[in-house]
Structure formats: structure tokens, C-alpha cells
C-alpha positions in Angstrom: -80.0 36.3 1.0 -82.8 33.8 0.8 -82.1 30.3 2.3 -82.7 28.6 -1.0 -79.9 30.6 -2.7 -77.6 29.8 0.3 -78.3 26.1 0.0 -77.6 26.3 -3.8 -74.2 27.9 -3.3 -73.0 25.7 -0.3 -74.0 22.3 -1.7 -71.8 22.3 -4.8 -68.8 23.3 -2.7 -69.3 20.4 -0.3 -69.7 18.1 -3.2 -66.6 19.5 -4.8 -64.7 19.0 -1.5 -65.8 15.4 -1.3 -64.8 14.8 -4.9 -61.4 16.3 -4.3 -60.8 14.2 -1.2 -62.0 11.1 -3.1 -59.6 11.9 -5.9 -56.7 12.4 -3.5 -57.4 9.1 -1.8 -57.5 7.5 -5.3 -54.1 9.0 -6.2 -52.7 7.8 -2.8 -54.0 4.3 -3.4 -52.6 4.3 -6.9 -49.2 5.5 -5.5 -49.2 2.8 -2.9 -50.1 0.2 -5.4 -47.4 1.4 -7.7 -44.8 1.4 -4.9 -45.8 -2.1 -3.9 -45.5 -3.2 -7.5 -42.1 -1.5 -7.8 -40.9 -3.0 -4.6 -42.1 -6.4 -5.6 -40.4 -6.1 -9.0 -37.3 -4.9 -7.3 -37.4 -7.8 -4.9 -38.0 -10.4 -7.6 -35.2 -9.0 -9.7 -32.6 -8.2 -7.0 -33.1 -11.2 -4.7 -34.9 -13.8 -6.7 -33.5 -13.5 -10.3 -30.4 -15.6 -10.5 -27.6 -15.0 -12.9 -25.6 -17.6 -14.8 -25.7 -21.1 -13.4 -22.0 -21.5 -13.7 -19.2 -19.3 -12.3 -18.6 -16.4 -14.7 -15.8 -13.9 -15.1 -16.1 -10.4 -16.6 -14.2 -7.2 -16.7 -15.3 -3.6 -16.1 -12.9 -1.1 -17.7 -11.7 2.0 -16.0 -14.0 4.9 -16.2 -17.2 2.9 -17.0 -20.5 3.9 -15.4 -23.2 1.5 -14.4 -25.0 1.6 -17.7 -21.8 0.9 -19.7 -20.8 -1.8 -17.3 -24.2 -3.4 -17.5 -24.0 -3.4 -21.3 -20.6 -5.1 -21.0 -22.0 -7.7 -18.7 -24.9 -8.3 -21.1 -22.4 -8.9 -23.9 -20.4 -11.2 -21.6 -23.5 -13.3 -20.9 -23.8 -12.3 -17.3 -27.0 -10.4 -17.7 -30.0 -11.1 -20.0 -30.9 -7.4 -20.0 -28.9 -4.4 -18.9 -31.7 -2.0 -18.0 -33.0 -3.7 -14.8 -29.5 -3.6 -13.2 -29.2 0.1 -14.1 -32.6 0.8 -12.5 -31.7 -1.2 -9.4 -28.5 0.8 -9.1 -30.3 4.1 -9.4 -33.0 3.2 -7.0 -30.3 2.2 -4.4 -27.9 5.1 -5.2 -25.2 2.6 -6.2 -24.9 3.7 -9.8 -22.1 6.2 -9.1 -19.9 3.7 -7.1 -19.0 1.2 -9.9 -15.3 0.1 -9.6 -13.1 -1.1 -12.5 -11.5 -4.5 -12.3 -11.9 -8.1 -13.2 -14.7 -10.0 -11.3 -15.7 -13.5 -10.7 -19.4 -14.2 -10.1 -20.4 -17.4 -8.3 -23.0 -19.7 -9.9 -26.6 -18.7 -9.1 -25.8 -15.3 -7.6 -28.5 -12.7 -7.5 -28.5 -9.3 -9.2 -28.3 -7.6 -5.8 -25.1 -9.6 -5.1 -23.8 -8.6 -8.5 -24.4 -5.0 -7.7 -22.8 -5.3 -4.3 -19.7 -6.9 -5.9 -19.1 -4.3 -8.6 -19.6 -1.3 -6.2 -17.5 -2.7 -3.3 -14.5 -3.5 -5.6 -14.6 -7.2 -4.8 -12.3 -7.9 -7.7 -10.7 -11.2 -8.6 -7.0 -11.1 -7.5 -4.1 -12.9 -9.0 -0.9 -13.5 -7.1 2.8 -13.9 -7.9 5.6 -15.0 -5.6 9.2 -13.7 -5.8 11.6 -15.8 -3.9 14.4 -14.5 -1.7 17.7 -14.7 -3.6 16.2 -14.3 -7.1 17.9 -11.9 -9.4 16.1 -9.2 -11.5 16.4 -11.5 -14.5 14.4 -14.2 -12.7 11.8 -11.7 -11.5 11.2 -10.4 -15.0 11.1 -14.0 -16.4 8.4 -14.9 -13.7 6.4 -11.7 -14.7 6.6 -12.6 -18.4 5.3 -16.1 -17.7 2.3 -14.8 -15.7 -0.7 -14.4 -18.0 -2.5 -12.0 -15.7 0.2 -9.3 -15.8 0.0 -6.8 -18.7 3.2 -6.6 -20.7 4.2 -3.7 -22.8 4.0 -4.1 -26.5 7.7 -3.0 -26.8 10.1 -4.8 -24.4 11.5 -2.4 -21.8 15.2 -2.8 -20.9 16.3 -3.2 -17.3 17.8 0.3 -17.4 14.7 1.9 -18.9 12.5 0.1 -16.3 14.7 1.4 -13.5 14.4 5.0 -14.9 10.6 4.7 -15.1 10.6 3.9 -11.4 12.9 6.8 -10.6 15.8 4.5 -9.6 19.3 5.5 -10.5 21.4 2.6 -11.6 20.3 -1.0 -11.3 17.1 -2.4 -9.8 19.0 -5.5 -8.6 18.6 -5.8 -4.8 16.1 -3.0 -4.7 12.9 -5.1 -4.8 11.5 -6.9 -1.8 10.8 -10.6 -2.4 7.3 -11.5 -1.2 3.9 -12.8 -2.5 2.0 -9.9 -4.2 -1.7 -10.0 -5.0 -2.9 -7.8 -7.9 -5.9 -7.3 -10.1 -5.6 -9.0 -13.5 -4.3 -6.7 -16.1 -1.9 -4.8 -13.8 1.3 -3.7 -15.4 4.8 -5.0 -14.7 5.8 -1.5 -13.7 2.9 -1.1 -11.2 3.9 -4.5 -9.6 7.6 -3.6 -9.3 6.8 -0.2 -7.9 5.1 -1.9 -4.9 8.1 -4.2 -4.4 10.4 -1.2 -4.6 8.4 0.7 -2.0 8.3 -2.4 0.3 12.1 -2.7 0.1 12.6 1.0 0.8 10.5 0.8 3.9 12.2 -2.3 5.2 15.7 -0.9 4.5 14.9 2.4 6.2 13.7 0.6 9.3 16.6 -1.9 9.5 19.2 0.8 8.7 18.0 2.9 11.5 18.3 -0.1 13.9 21.8 -1.2 12.7 24.3 -2.4 15.2 27.1 0.0 16.2 30.4 -0.7 14.4 28.9 -2.4 11.2 31.3 -2.1 8.3 28.8 -0.5 6.0 28.6 3.2 5.1 25.3 3.4 3.3 22.0 1.6 3.0 23.0 0.6 -0.5 26.0 -1.2 0.9 23.7 -3.0 3.3 21.7 -4.2 0.4 24.8 -5.5 -1.3 26.0 -7.4 1.7 22.5 -8.7 2.4 22.3 -10.1 -1.1 25.6 -12.0 -0.7 24.4 -13.4 2.7 21.2 -14.5 0.9 23.1 -16.4 -1.7 25.6 -17.9 0.7 23.1 -19.1 3.4 22.0 -22.7 3.3 20.7 -22.8 6.8 18.8 -19.9 8.4 20.7 -20.3 11.6 24.0 -19.4 9.9 22.9 -16.0 8.6 24.1 -13.9 11.5 27.5 -15.7 11.7 28.1 -15.6 7.9 27.4 -11.8 8.2 30.0 -11.7 11.1 32.6 -13.4 8.9 32.1 -10.8 6.1 32.2 -7.9 8.6 35.4 -9.3 10.0 36.9 -9.4 6.5 35.8 -5.9 5.7 37.2 -4.6 9.0 40.7 -6.0 8.3 40.7 -5.3 4.6 40.6 -9.0 3.6 38.9 -9.9 0.3 35.4 -11.4 0.6 36.2 -14.3 -1.8 32.6 -15.3 -2.2 31.6 -17.5 -5.1 28.1 -16.1 -5.7 29.5 -12.7 -6.7 31.8 -14.3 -9.2 28.8 -16.2 -10.7 26.8 -13.1 -10.9 29.6 -11.3 -12.7 29.7 -14.2 -15.3 26.0 -13.5 -16.1 24.5 -15.8 -18.8 28.0 -17.2 -19.5 27.8 -19.2 -16.3 26.9 -22.8 -17.2 26.5 -24.1 -13.6 30.1 -25.1 -13.1 32.4 -22.6 -11.4 35.9 -23.2 -12.6 39.2 -22.1 -11.2 39.8 -19.8 -14.1 36.6 -18.0 -13.3 38.0 -17.2 -9.8 41.0 -15.6 -11.3 39.3 -13.7 -14.2 38.8 -10.1 -13.0 35.3 -8.6 -13.3 33.7 -5.9 -11.1 32.0 -8.7 -9.2 35.0 -10.9 -8.6 35.6 -10.7 -4.9 38.6 -12.9 -5.3 40.4 -10.3 -7.4 39.0 -7.1 -5.9 38.7 -5.7 -2.4 35.5 -4.7 -0.7 32.0 -5.1 -1.8 30.9 -5.5 -5.4 29.3 -2.4 -7.1 25.7 -3.6 -6.8 23.6 -6.3 -5.0 23.7 -9.7 -6.7 20.1 -10.7 -5.9 17.0 -9.6 -4.0 17.6 -10.2 -0.3 14.8 -11.1 2.1 14.2 -9.4 5.4 16.2 -12.0 7.4 19.3 -11.5 5.3 18.9 -7.7 5.4 18.6 -7.8 9.2 21.6 -10.2 9.4 23.7 -7.7 7.3 23.0 -5.0 9.8 23.0 -7.1 13.0 26.0 -9.4 12.5 26.8 -12.1 15.0 29.9 -11.5 17.0 32.5 -14.1 16.0 36.2 -14.4 15.4 35.7 -16.6 12.3 37.2 -15.5 9.0 36.3 -18.5 7.0 33.3 -20.9 6.4 32.7 -23.8 4.1 29.6 -25.8 3.3 29.2 -29.0 5.1 26.9 -30.5 2.4 23.8 -30.5 4.5 22.9 -26.8 4.1 24.9 -25.7 7.1 28.4 -24.3 7.2 31.6 -25.0 9.1 33.2 -21.9 10.5 37.0 -21.4 11.2 39.1 -18.8 12.8 42.3 -19.6 11.0 43.3 -20.6 7.5 44.8 -23.9 8.8 41.5 -24.8 10.4 39.7 -23.8 7.3 41.8 -25.9 5.0 41.2 -28.9 7.2 37.4 -28.2 7.0 37.7 -28.0 3.2 39.4 -31.4 3.1 36.8 -32.9 5.4 33.6 -31.5 3.7 34.6 -30.7 0.2 36.7 -33.8 -0.6 39.0 -32.0 -2.9 36.2 -30.4 -5.0 37.8 -27.0 -4.8 38.8 -24.4 -2.3 36.3 -23.0 0.2 36.1 -19.4 1.3 
């Protein structure tokens, strides 16, 4: 082939190669520029764009994805536009990790901080405290007064609530008093289910460690006695000895004769003044007229009272009476007890 023809064929190929390489470099440069622009935009939005200048609260409903959540935040005034947060979530792979709940956003937070919050489940928590010795009625009143707990549209009876928690009989004494944190909008049932589980765990552990010779046949009886100890104890140091008195009475078949059970049996009829006729009026909870333990606990006992019920202090005492300062005077005999009643009660009624 003549050299002129060879040059004619080769030269266009080289030119085409140079053009192709130039085009690839151009595409690469455009890609780099686009990536830099995207990264800059992402940086400006995620780290530099501040959200509302005041603390803001918003809610993400169960089952919402990032786009739906961003739209909700836009309506709540948290975001000016929903799309940038959605893009940010997709670029970072966080769009599938949105968690439901109520959130509180600090003033001046960035979009990146917002995304981190809603994907880590950093929800705003409310709290409620149930005090040792409260009754179920007091628990439910505290729940009803808490605006962050969701209440059913139709009031649920105590019996129906117990059945919904798979509890046979009463919930009295079955819930562990403590401070519980919860997400706003949690239901009464969900909260009580946690308290029920907590009490079951404590009871199982304390029952397994019970002292030999305790006058209690079942964990339920331990709850009953613990609730009485809770209501009778004015000084924490007396718990074990009060338990010892009740165990002594149960051992010899002596009636417990404890005022708190009588008061519980009166229910809403109790006006704050326990009268002599109340002590002689028979009810299932009147331990002056009936032997043994009442049929159910009379309050929610705390861990210390539960432990005292199952680890009673060794004592010969059969009686105790309040001194008026929170502590109790213990007596081995009725004569000693009557003397203590005269000394500390000043004729205000018989002690135990």
C-alpha cells in the first residue's frame, strides 16, 4: 500500500483517539465538578442550614418513612422544604431508619442533627412516679392526670384492665412502684404492663431467697403481707420487725388486727376517721374479725417491704403501736402493749 494511503488511514484514527480522550477528561472534570457542587450543597444544607431559632416539638407517627416524616415536619414548621432532608437521608443511607415518636429539637440545630435524631430514636421522654403504698385507684388517678399518657375513649374497668394484662383477679399489689419513663402517647396498658413485669421479676427473685420457716405459702401471700407492711411502716428501720410480728401472729393463729386492711375494705366509704364500729364490722379485709391474711394485697408494696415480708426479723414481739414520730413501740405481751398504748396513744384508741 502506498505510504500516502497509510498516512491517510492512520491520521484520522489518532485524531479520533485524542478526541475520545479529551471527551473522557471533559466528562471526568464535569463529574468532579458536579460531585464538588453536590458535596458543597450537602455541607451547606446539613451542617450550615439551621432549623427553627426556638426549641421545637414534633411527632413522627408509626410506620412513616423519611419522605412522609419530612412532610410532617414541614407542616409543623420544622422544615422550610421537605425535599432536601429526603435527599440527605438517601445520600447517607439513613432514609430507611426513621423511628416513630415525639421529638424535641434544640434551637439552631442543623439538618444533619435533625436526621441523626430521628434515625437514632432520640425521642422526648415523659415520666411518671408511682409511690410505694399507693393503691390501684391512686395509680389510675395519676395516669388519668398525666397529659402524656394516651387514654382509651371508653373507660376500662379495673377487672377489664387486669384481663387485658392476662392477670387473674385484681391488679392490686401486682404492679411495682417506681419512676417510669415513656414516650409521649404511650397507653395506660403499655405502662402498667411494664410495672407488672417489674413486680413479677422482683417477686420471683425475693421468693426464691425467702427465709426458711416464713408463714407464707405462695408468692401471692408474700405480696399481701408486703402490702400490709408497706402501709404499717412509718420508719424504714421497723420493717423487718413489723414483719416478724405478723409472722409470729400467723404462726400461732392470732388475728393480724391491722388497721390498714380495715380501711382498704371500707373503700371510698372511708372518710379519714377509723371508728370502733369499723373494726367490728365484718368485711373480707377486716383482720380484726377474720383470721389470716386478707384475700388480696391492699396496696403496691415496694422492694424493701417485699423483702421484709420474706426476710422477717426474729423477734418475740406480738404487738406494736405508733409512737407518733414515725417509729413503733414493740411489745411481747398484751400488758406491755396496753401500757405502750396509754403512753403513746393517749386514749385515742386501741393499738395492734
